[in-house]
mmJSON file of the N, C-alpha and C atoms, coordinates in Angstrom:
{"data_MODEL":{"atom_site":{
"group_PDB":["ATOM","ATOM","ATOM","ATOM","ATOM","ATOM","ATOM","ATOM","ATOM","ATOM","ATOM","ATOM","ATOM","ATOM","ATOM","ATOM","ATOM","ATOM","ATOM","ATOM","ATOM","ATOM","ATOM","ATOM","ATOM","ATOM","ATOM","ATOM","ATOM","ATOM","ATOM","ATOM","ATOM","ATOM","ATOM","ATOM","ATOM","ATOM","ATOM","ATOM","ATOM","ATOM","ATOM","ATOM","ATOM","ATOM","ATOM","ATOM","ATOM","ATOM","ATOM","ATOM","ATOM","ATOM","ATOM","ATOM","ATOM","ATOM","ATOM","ATOM","ATOM","ATOM","ATOM","ATOM","ATOM","ATOM","ATOM","ATOM","ATOM","ATOM","ATOM","ATOM","ATOM","ATOM","ATOM","ATOM","ATOM","ATOM","ATOM","ATOM","ATOM","ATOM","ATOM","ATOM","ATOM","ATOM","ATOM","ATOM","ATOM","ATOM","ATOM","ATOM","ATOM","ATOM","ATOM","ATOM","ATOM","ATOM","ATOM","ATOM","ATOM","ATOM","ATOM","ATOM","ATOM","ATOM","ATOM","ATOM","ATOM","ATOM","ATOM","ATOM","ATOM","ATOM","ATOM","ATOM","ATOM","ATOM","ATOM","ATOM","ATOM","ATOM","ATOM","ATOM","ATOM","ATOM","ATOM","ATOM","ATOM","ATOM","ATOM","ATOM","ATOM","ATOM","ATOM","ATOM","ATOM","ATOM","ATOM","ATOM","ATOM","ATOM","ATOM","ATOM","ATOM","ATOM","ATOM","ATOM","ATOM","ATOM","ATOM","ATOM","ATOM","ATOM","ATOM","ATOM","ATOM","ATOM","ATOM","ATOM","ATOM","ATOM","ATOM","ATOM","ATOM","ATOM","ATOM","ATOM","ATOM","ATOM","ATOM","ATOM","ATOM","ATOM"],
"id":[1,2,3,4,5,6,7,8,9,10,11,12,13,14,15,16,17,18,19,20,21,22,23,24,25,26,27,28,29,30,31,32,33,34,35,36,37,38,39,40,41,42,43,44,45,46,47,48,49,50,51,52,53,54,55,56,57,58,59,60,61,62,63,64,65,66,67,68,69,70,71,72,73,74,75,76,77,78,79,80,81,82,83,84,85,86,87,88,89,90,91,92,93,94,95,96,97,98,99,100,101,102,103,104,105,106,107,108,109,110,111,112,113,114,115,116,117,118,119,120,121,122,123,124,125,126,127,128,129,130,131,132,133,134,135,136,137,138,139,140,141,142,143,144,145,146,147,148,149,150,151,152,153,154,155,156,157,158,159,160,161,162,163,164,165,166,167,168,169,170,171,172,173,174],
"type_symbol":["N","C","C","N","C","C","N","C","C","N","C","C","N","C","C","N","C","C","N","C","C","N","C","C","N","C","C","N","C","C","N","C","C","N","C","C","N","C","C","N","C","C","N","C","C","N","C","C","N","C","C","N","C","C","N","C","C","N","C","C","N","C","C","N","C","C","N","C","C","N","C","C","N","C","C","N","C","C","N","C","C","N","C","C","N","C","C","N","C","C","N","C","C","N","C","C","N","C","C","N","C","C","N","C","C","N","C","C","N","C","C","N","C","C","N","C","C","N","C","C","N","C","C","N","C","C","N","C","C","N","C","C","N","C","C","N","C","C","N","C","C","N","C","C","N","C","C","N","C","C","N","C","C","N","C","C","N","C","C","N","C","C","N","C","C","N","C","C","N","C","C","N","C","C"],
"label_atom_id":["N","CA","C","N","CA","C","N","CA","C","N","CA","C","N","CA","C","N","CA","C","N","CA","C","N","CA","C","N","CA","C","N","CA","C","N","CA","C","N","CA","C","N","CA","C","N","CA","C","N","CA","C","N","CA","C","N","CA","C","N","CA","C","N","CA","C","N","CA","C","N","CA","C","N","CA","C","N","CA","C","N","CA","C","N","CA","C","N","CA","C","N","CA","C","N","CA","C","N","CA","C","N","CA","C","N","CA","C","N","CA","C","N","CA","C","N","CA","C","N","CA","C","N","CA","C","N","CA","C","N","CA","C","N","CA","C","N","CA","C","N","CA","C","N","CA","C","N","CA","C","N","CA","C","N","CA","C","N","CA","C","N","CA","C","N","CA","C","N","CA","C","N","CA","C","N","CA","C","N","CA","C","N","CA","C","N","CA","C","N","CA","C","N","CA","C","N","CA","C","N","CA","C"],
"label_alt_id":[null,null,null,null,null,null,null,null,null,null,null,null,null,null,null,null,null,null,null,null,null,null,null,null,null,null,null,null,null,null,null,null,null,null,null,null,null,null,null,null,null,null,null,null,null,null,null,null,null,null,null,null,null,null,null,null,null,null,null,null,null,null,null,null,null,null,null,null,null,null,null,null,null,null,null,null,null,null,null,null,null,null,null,null,null,null,null,null,null,null,null,null,null,null,null,null,null,null,null,null,null,null,null,null,null,null,null,null,null,null,null,null,null,null,null,null,null,null,null,null,null,null,null,null,null,null,null,null,null,null,null,null,null,null,null,null,null,null,null,null,null,null,null,null,null,null,null,null,null,null,null,null,null,null,null,null,null,null,null,null,null,null,null,null,null,null,null,null,null,null,null,null,null,null],
"label_comp_id":["MET","MET","MET","ALA","ALA","ALA","THR","THR","THR","LEU","LEU","LEU","GLN","GLN","GLN","GLN","GLN","GLN","GLN","GLN","GLN","ILE","ILE","ILE","ALA","ALA","ALA","ASP","ASP","ASP","ALA","ALA","ALA","PHE","PHE","PHE","LEU","LEU","LEU","THR","THR","THR","ARG","ARG","ARG","LEU","LEU","LEU","ALA","ALA","ALA","GLN","GLN","GLN","THR","THR","THR","LYS","LYS","LYS","GLU","GLU","GLU","PHE","PHE","PHE","ASP","ASP","ASP","PRO","PRO","PRO","THR","THR","THR","LEU","LEU","LEU","ILE","ILE","ILE","GLU","GLU","GLU","GLU","GLU","GLU","LEU","LEU","LEU","ARG","ARG","ARG","ARG","ARG","ARG","VAL","VAL","VAL","LEU","LEU","LEU","SER","SER","SER","SER","SER","SER","GLY","GLY","GLY","ARG","ARG","ARG","LYS","LYS","LYS","LEU","LEU","LEU","LYS","LYS","LYS","ALA","ALA","ALA","ASP","ASP","ASP","ASP","ASP","ASP","PHE","PHE","PHE","ILE","ILE","ILE","LYS","LYS","LYS","ILE","ILE","ILE","PHE","PHE","PHE","SER","SER","SER","THR","THR","THR","PRO","PRO","PRO","ALA","ALA","ALA","GLY","GLY","GLY","GLY","GLY","GLY","ASP","ASP","ASP","LEU","LEU","LEU","ARG","ARG","ARG"],
"label_asym_id":["A","A","A","A","A","A","A","A","A","A","A","A","A","A","A","A","A","A","A","A","A","A","A","A","A","A","A","A","A","A","A","A","A","A","A","A","A","A","A","A","A","A","A","A","A","A","A","A","A","A","A","A","A","A","A","A","A","A","A","A","A","A","A","A","A","A","A","A","A","A","A","A","A","A","A","A","A","A","A","A","A","A","A","A","A","A","A","A","A","A","A","A","A","A","A","A","A","A","A","A","A","A","A","A","A","A","A","A","A","A","A","A","A","A","A","A","A","A","A","A","A","A","A","A","A","A","A","A","A","A","A","A","A","A","A","A","A","A","A","A","A","A","A","A","A","A","A","A","A","A","A","A","A","A","A","A","A","A","A","A","A","A","A","A","A","A","A","A","A","A","A","A","A","A"],
"label_entity_id":["1","1","1","1","1","1","1","1","1","1","1","1","1","1","1","1","1","1","1","1","1","1","1","1","1","1","1","1","1","1","1","1","1","1","1","1","1","1","1","1","1","1","1","1","1","1","1","1","1","1","1","1","1","1","1","1","1","1","1","1","1","1","1","1","1","1","1","1","1","1","1","1","1","1","1","1","1","1","1","1","1","1","1","1","1","1","1","1","1","1","1","1","1","1","1","1","1","1","1","1","1","1","1","1","1","1","1","1","1","1","1","1","1","1","1","1","1","1","1","1","1","1","1","1","1","1","1","1","1","1","1","1","1","1","1","1","1","1","1","1","1","1","1","1","1","1","1","1","1","1","1","1","1","1","1","1","1","1","1","1","1","1","1","1","1","1","1","1","1","1","1","1","1","1"],
"label_seq_id":[1,1,1,2,2,2,3,3,3,4,4,4,5,5,5,6,6,6,7,7,7,8,8,8,9,9,9,10,10,10,11,11,11,12,12,12,13,13,13,14,14,14,15,15,15,16,16,16,17,17,17,18,18,18,19,19,19,20,20,20,21,21,21,22,22,22,23,23,23,24,24,24,25,25,25,26,26,26,27,27,27,28,28,28,29,29,29,30,30,30,31,31,31,32,32,32,33,33,33,34,34,34,35,35,35,36,36,36,37,37,37,38,38,38,39,39,39,40,40,40,41,41,41,42,42,42,43,43,43,44,44,44,45,45,45,46,46,46,47,47,47,48,48,48,49,49,49,50,50,50,51,51,51,52,52,52,53,53,53,54,54,54,55,55,55,56,56,56,57,57,57,58,58,58],
"pdbx_PDB_ins_code":[null,null,null,null,null,null,null,null,null,null,null,null,null,null,null,null,null,null,null,null,null,null,null,null,null,null,null,null,null,null,null,null,null,null,null,null,null,null,null,null,null,null,null,null,null,null,null,null,null,null,null,null,null,null,null,null,null,null,null,null,null,null,null,null,null,null,null,null,null,null,null,null,null,null,null,null,null,null,null,null,null,null,null,null,null,null,null,null,null,null,null,null,null,null,null,null,null,null,null,null,null,null,null,null,null,null,null,null,null,null,null,null,null,null,null,null,null,null,null,null,null,null,null,null,null,null,null,null,null,null,null,null,null,null,null,null,null,null,null,null,null,null,null,null,null,null,null,null,null,null,null,null,null,null,null,null,null,null,null,null,null,null,null,null,null,null,null,null,null,null,null,null,null,null],
"Cartn_x":[-17.386,-17.31,-18.701,-18.783,-20.048,-20.531,-21.854,-22.43,-22.282,-22.514,-22.429,-23.442,-24.642,-25.66,-25.204,-24.585,-24.086,-22.956,-22.091,-20.987,-21.512,-22.504,-23.09,-23.787,-24.546,-25.245,-24.25,-23.165,-22.148,-21.486,-21.164,-20.55,-21.52,-22.777,-23.792,-23.943,-24.056,-24.246,-23.008,-21.832,-20.602,-20.556,-20.884,-20.891,-21.99,-23.127,-24.227,-23.857,-23.128,-22.704,-21.695,-20.975,-19.986,-20.631,-21.88,-22.571,-23.151,-23.343,-23.902,-25.408,-25.977,-27.379,-28.343,-27.844,-28.704,-28.461,-29.546,-29.504,-28.866,-27.941,-27.307,-28.307,-29.406,-30.399,-31.104,-31.29,-31.87,-30.948,-29.671,-28.696,-28.681,-28.794,-28.823,-30.082,-31.209,-32.44,-32.286,-31.688,-31.425,-30.492,-29.454,-28.514,-29.229,-30.127,-30.87,-31.755,-32.465,-33.361,-32.566,-31.471,-30.684,-29.959,-29.644,-28.922,-29.835,-31.14,-32.074,-32.09,-31.708,-31.676,-33.009,-34.029,-35.324,-35.534,-36.539,-36.83,-37.326,-36.737,-37.081,-38.353,-39.151,-40.397,-40.378,-41.129,-41.215,-41.724,-42.608,-43.147,-42.062,-41.008,-39.897,-39.244,-39.035,-38.387,-39.328,-40.598,-41.579,-41.651,-41.636,-41.701,-40.492,-39.319,-38.095,-38.093,-38.41,-38.273,-39.46,-40.599,-41.747,-41.86,-41.162,-41.178,-40.287,-40.813,-39.974,-38.82,-37.724,-36.541,-36.872,-36.59,-36.759,-38.17,-39.068,-40.416,-41.339,-42.547,-43.59,-44.476,-45.222,-46.189,-47.339,-47.863,-49.02,-50.199],
"Cartn_y":[65.499,64.536,63.973,62.686,62.008,62.267,62.334,62.511,61.218,61.302,60.12,59.068,59.498,58.562,57.861,58.567,57.968,56.987,57.333,56.434,55.133,55.247,54.06,53.208,53.835,53.104,52.405,53.082,52.471,51.271,51.414,50.301,49.127,49.412,48.368,47.64,48.381,47.767,47.0,47.474,46.764,45.41,45.39,44.126,43.201,43.776,42.983,42.349,43.082,42.569,41.433,41.379,40.33,38.998,39.024,37.779,37.21,35.937,35.271,35.043,35.517,35.247,36.247,37.364,38.391,38.536,38.764,38.967,40.328,40.409,41.699,42.763,42.363,43.36,43.948,43.136,43.628,44.66,44.383,45.31,46.617,46.543,47.762,48.583,47.912,48.622,49.329,48.642,49.267,50.46,50.309,51.402,52.621,52.343,53.428,54.158,53.404,54.008,54.791,54.203,54.864,56.11,56.16,57.312,58.333,58.138,59.041,60.439,60.538,61.844,62.255,61.467,61.805,61.018,61.422,60.743,59.328,58.354,56.956,56.595,55.745,55.28,53.761,53.218,51.763,51.141,51.83,51.309,51.072,51.885,51.694,50.335,49.991,48.722,47.54,47.734,46.673,46.331,47.345,47.119,46.31,46.623,45.924,44.485,44.278,42.95,42.026,42.567,41.698,41.242,41.883,41.476,40.255,39.186,38.001,38.314,37.634,37.864,37.607,38.599,38.441,38.611,39.172,39.309,40.123,40.278,41.006,40.028,40.581,39.759,39.442,38.267,37.892,37.591],
"Cartn_z":[54.473,55.551,55.804,55.99,56.23,57.656,57.795,59.122,59.909,61.193,62.05,61.594,61.238,60.765,59.492,58.582,57.347,57.625,58.56,58.913,59.516,60.379,60.994,59.937,59.058,57.999,57.08,56.718,55.854,56.532,57.817,58.545,58.645,58.909,58.998,57.665,56.578,55.264,54.81,55.177,54.848,55.549,56.826,57.578,57.077,56.718,56.199,54.864,54.037,52.736,52.876,53.981,54.197,54.546,55.004,55.31,54.026,54.002,52.824,52.966,54.074,54.365,53.742,53.231,52.665,51.178,50.464,49.031,48.735,47.791,47.463,47.016,46.379,45.978,47.195,48.232,49.472,50.114,50.096,50.672,49.89,48.572,47.753,48.019,48.224,48.569,49.916,50.882,52.182,52.039,51.214,50.986,50.384,49.448,48.798,49.802,50.642,51.631,52.669,53.146,54.187,53.681,52.402,51.861,51.198,51.28,50.603,51.222,52.486,53.135,53.737,53.532,54.11,55.398,56.153,57.408,57.115,57.773,57.541,58.291,57.633,58.237,58.286,59.207,59.327,58.034,57.335,56.08,55.038,55.053,54.121,54.339,55.594,55.925,55.722,56.017,55.798,54.319,53.482,52.033,51.557,52.069,51.644,52.144,53.418,54.005,53.756,53.329,53.102,51.643,50.743,49.346,49.175,48.57,48.358,47.403,47.58,46.754,45.294,44.456,43.019,42.508,43.294,42.756,43.602,43.086,43.78,44.536,45.474,46.187,45.249,45.358,44.526,45.387],
"occupancy":[1.0,1.0,1.0,1.0,1.0,1.0,1.0,1.0,1.0,1.0,1.0,1.0,1.0,1.0,1.0,1.0,1.0,1.0,1.0,1.0,1.0,1.0,1.0,1.0,1.0,1.0,1.0,1.0,1.0,1.0,1.0,1.0,1.0,1.0,1.0,1.0,1.0,1.0,1.0,1.0,1.0,1.0,1.0,1.0,1.0,1.0,1.0,1.0,1.0,1.0,1.0,1.0,1.0,1.0,1.0,1.0,1.0,1.0,1.0,1.0,1.0,1.0,1.0,1.0,1.0,1.0,1.0,1.0,1.0,1.0,1.0,1.0,1.0,1.0,1.0,1.0,1.0,1.0,1.0,1.0,1.0,1.0,1.0,1.0,1.0,1.0,1.0,1.0,1.0,1.0,1.0,1.0,1.0,1.0,1.0,1.0,1.0,1.0,1.0,1.0,1.0,1.0,1.0,1.0,1.0,1.0,1.0,1.0,1.0,1.0,1.0,1.0,1.0,1.0,1.0,1.0,1.0,1.0,1.0,1.0,1.0,1.0,1.0,1.0,1.0,1.0,1.0,1.0,1.0,1.0,1.0,1.0,1.0,1.0,1.0,1.0,1.0,1.0,1.0,1.0,1.0,1.0,1.0,1.0,1.0,1.0,1.0,1.0,1.0,1.0,1.0,1.0,1.0,1.0,1.0,1.0,1.0,1.0,1.0,1.0,1.0,1.0,1.0,1.0,1.0,1.0,1.0,1.0,1.0,1.0,1.0,1.0,1.0,1.0],
"B_iso_or_equiv":[0.0,0.0,0.0,0.0,0.0,0.0,0.0,0.0,0.0,0.0,0.0,0.0,0.0,0.0,0.0,0.0,0.0,0.0,0.0,0.0,0.0,0.0,0.0,0.0,0.0,0.0,0.0,0.0,0.0,0.0,0.0,0.0,0.0,0.0,0.0,0.0,0.0,0.0,0.0,0.0,0.0,0.0,0.0,0.0,0.0,0.0,0.0,0.0,0.0,0.0,0.0,0.0,0.0,0.0,0.0,0.0,0.0,0.0,0.0,0.0,0.0,0.0,0.0,0.0,0.0,0.0,0.0,0.0,0.0,0.0,0.0,0.0,0.0,0.0,0.0,0.0,0.0,0.0,0.0,0.0,0.0,0.0,0.0,0.0,0.0,0.0,0.0,0.0,0.0,0.0,0.0,0.0,0.0,0.0,0.0,0.0,0.0,0.0,0.0,0.0,0.0,0.0,0.0,0.0,0.0,0.0,0.0,0.0,0.0,0.0,0.0,0.0,0.0,0.0,0.0,0.0,0.0,0.0,0.0,0.0,0.0,0.0,0.0,0.0,0.0,0.0,0.0,0.0,0.0,0.0,0.0,0.0,0.0,0.0,0.0,0.0,0.0,0.0,0.0,0.0,0.0,0.0,0.0,0.0,0.0,0.0,0.0,0.0,0.0,0.0,0.0,0.0,0.0,0.0,0.0,0.0,0.0,0.0,0.0,0.0,0.0,0.0,0.0,0.0,0.0,0.0,0.0,0.0,0.0,0.0,0.0,0.0,0.0,0.0],
"pdbx_formal_charge":[null,null,null,null,null,null,null,null,null,null,null,null,null,null,null,null,null,null,null,null,null,null,null,null,null,null,null,null,null,null,null,null,null,null,null,null,null,null,null,null,null,null,null,null,null,null,null,null,null,null,null,null,null,null,null,null,null,null,null,null,null,null,null,null,null,null,null,null,null,null,null,null,null,null,null,null,null,null,null,null,null,null,null,null,null,null,null,null,null,null,null,null,null,null,null,null,null,null,null,null,null,null,null,null,null,null,null,null,null,null,null,null,null,null,null,null,null,null,null,null,null,null,null,null,null,null,null,null,null,null,null,null,null,null,null,null,null,null,null,null,null,null,null,null,null,null,null,null,null,null,null,null,null,null,null,null,null,null,null,null,null,null,null,null,null,null,null,null,null,null,null,null,null,null],
"auth_seq_id":[1,1,1,2,2,2,3,3,3,4,4,4,5,5,5,6,6,6,7,7,7,8,8,8,9,9,9,10,10,10,11,11,11,12,12,12,13,13,13,14,14,14,15,15,15,16,16,16,17,17,17,18,18,18,19,19,19,20,20,20,21,21,21,22,22,22,23,23,23,24,24,24,25,25,25,26,26,26,27,27,27,28,28,28,29,29,29,30,30,30,31,31,31,32,32,32,33,33,33,34,34,34,35,35,35,36,36,36,37,37,37,38,38,38,39,39,39,40,40,40,41,41,41,42,42,42,43,43,43,44,44,44,45,45,45,46,46,46,47,47,47,48,48,48,49,49,49,50,50,50,51,51,51,52,52,52,53,53,53,54,54,54,55,55,55,56,56,56,57,57,57,58,58,58],
"auth_comp_id":["MET","MET","MET","ALA","ALA","ALA","THR","THR","THR","LEU","LEU","LEU","GLN","GLN","GLN","GLN","GLN","GLN","GLN","GLN","GLN","ILE","ILE","ILE","ALA","ALA","ALA","ASP","ASP","ASP","ALA","ALA","ALA","PHE","PHE","PHE","LEU","LEU","LEU","THR","THR","THR","ARG","ARG","ARG","LEU","LEU","LEU","ALA","ALA","ALA","GLN","GLN","GLN","THR","THR","THR","LYS","LYS","LYS","GLU","GLU","GLU","PHE","PHE","PHE","ASP","ASP","ASP","PRO","PRO","PRO","THR","THR","THR","LEU","LEU","LEU","ILE","ILE","ILE","GLU","GLU","GLU","GLU","GLU","GLU","LEU","LEU","LEU","ARG","ARG","ARG","ARG","ARG","ARG","VAL","VAL","VAL","LEU","LEU","LEU","SER","SER","SER","SER","SER","SER","GLY","GLY","GLY","ARG","ARG","ARG","LYS","LYS","LYS","LEU","LEU","LEU","LYS","LYS","LYS","ALA","ALA","ALA","ASP","ASP","ASP","ASP","ASP","ASP","PHE","PHE","PHE","ILE","ILE","ILE","LYS","LYS","LYS","ILE","ILE","ILE","PHE","PHE","PHE","SER","SER","SER","THR","THR","THR","PRO","PRO","PRO","ALA","ALA","ALA","GLY","GLY","GLY","GLY","GLY","GLY","ASP","ASP","ASP","LEU","LEU","LEU","ARG","ARG","ARG"],
"auth_asym_id":["A","A","A","A","A","A","A","A","A","A","A","A","A","A","A","A","A","A","A","A","A","A","A","A","A","A","A","A","A","A","A","A","A","A","A","A","A","A","A","A","A","A","A","A","A","A","A","A","A","A","A","A","A","A","A","A","A","A","A","A","A","A","A","A","A","A","A","A","A","A","A","A","A","A","A","A","A","A","A","A","A","A","A","A","A","A","A","A","A","A","A","A","A","A","A","A","A","A","A","A","A","A","A","A","A","A","A","A","A","A","A","A","A","A","A","A","A","A","A","A","A","A","A","A","A","A","A","A","A","A","A","A","A","A","A","A","A","A","A","A","A","A","A","A","A","A","A","A","A","A","A","A","A","A","A","A","A","A","A","A","A","A","A","A","A","A","A","A","A","A","A","A","A","A"],
"auth_atom_id":["N","CA","C","N","CA","C","N","CA","C","N","CA","C","N","CA","C","N","CA","C","N","CA","C","N","CA","C","N","CA","C","N","CA","C","N","CA","C","N","CA","C","N","CA","C","N","CA","C","N","CA","C","N","CA","C","N","CA","C","N","CA","C","N","CA","C","N","CA","C","N","CA","C","N","CA","C","N","CA","C","N","CA","C","N","CA","C","N","CA","C","N","CA","C","N","CA","C","N","CA","C","N","CA","C","N","CA","C","N","CA","C","N","CA","C","N","CA","C","N","CA","C","N","CA","C","N","CA","C","N","CA","C","N","CA","C","N","CA","C","N","CA","C","N","CA","C","N","CA","C","N","CA","C","N","CA","C","N","CA","C","N","CA","C","N","CA","C","N","CA","C","N","CA","C","N","CA","C","N","CA","C","N","CA","C","N","CA","C","N","CA","C","N","CA","C","N","CA","C","N","CA","C"],
"pdbx_PDB_model_num":[1,1,1,1,1,1,1,1,1,1,1,1,1,1,1,1,1,1,1,1,1,1,1,1,1,1,1,1,1,1,1,1,1,1,1,1,1,1,1,1,1,1,1,1,1,1,1,1,1,1,1,1,1,1,1,1,1,1,1,1,1,1,1,1,1,1,1,1,1,1,1,1,1,1,1,1,1,1,1,1,1,1,1,1,1,1,1,1,1,1,1,1,1,1,1,1,1,1,1,1,1,1,1,1,1,1,1,1,1,1,1,1,1,1,1,1,1,1,1,1,1,1,1,1,1,1,1,1,1,1,1,1,1,1,1,1,1,1,1,1,1,1,1,1,1,1,1,1,1,1,1,1,1,1,1,1,1,1,1,1,1,1,1,1,1,1,1,1,1,1,1,1,1,1]
}}}
């Protein structure tokens, strides 16, 4: 059985995937971070949201 945190994360990612405003690779990165089982840090989210779609920062 999934924990409450996992259920909330799954519901959030499912609703996010239904919108057309987010890149599917961004959603997969979020899914990976949220399901890692480790304590989440702001730096994890900054890294995901600050990287331009399809590439590295230059």
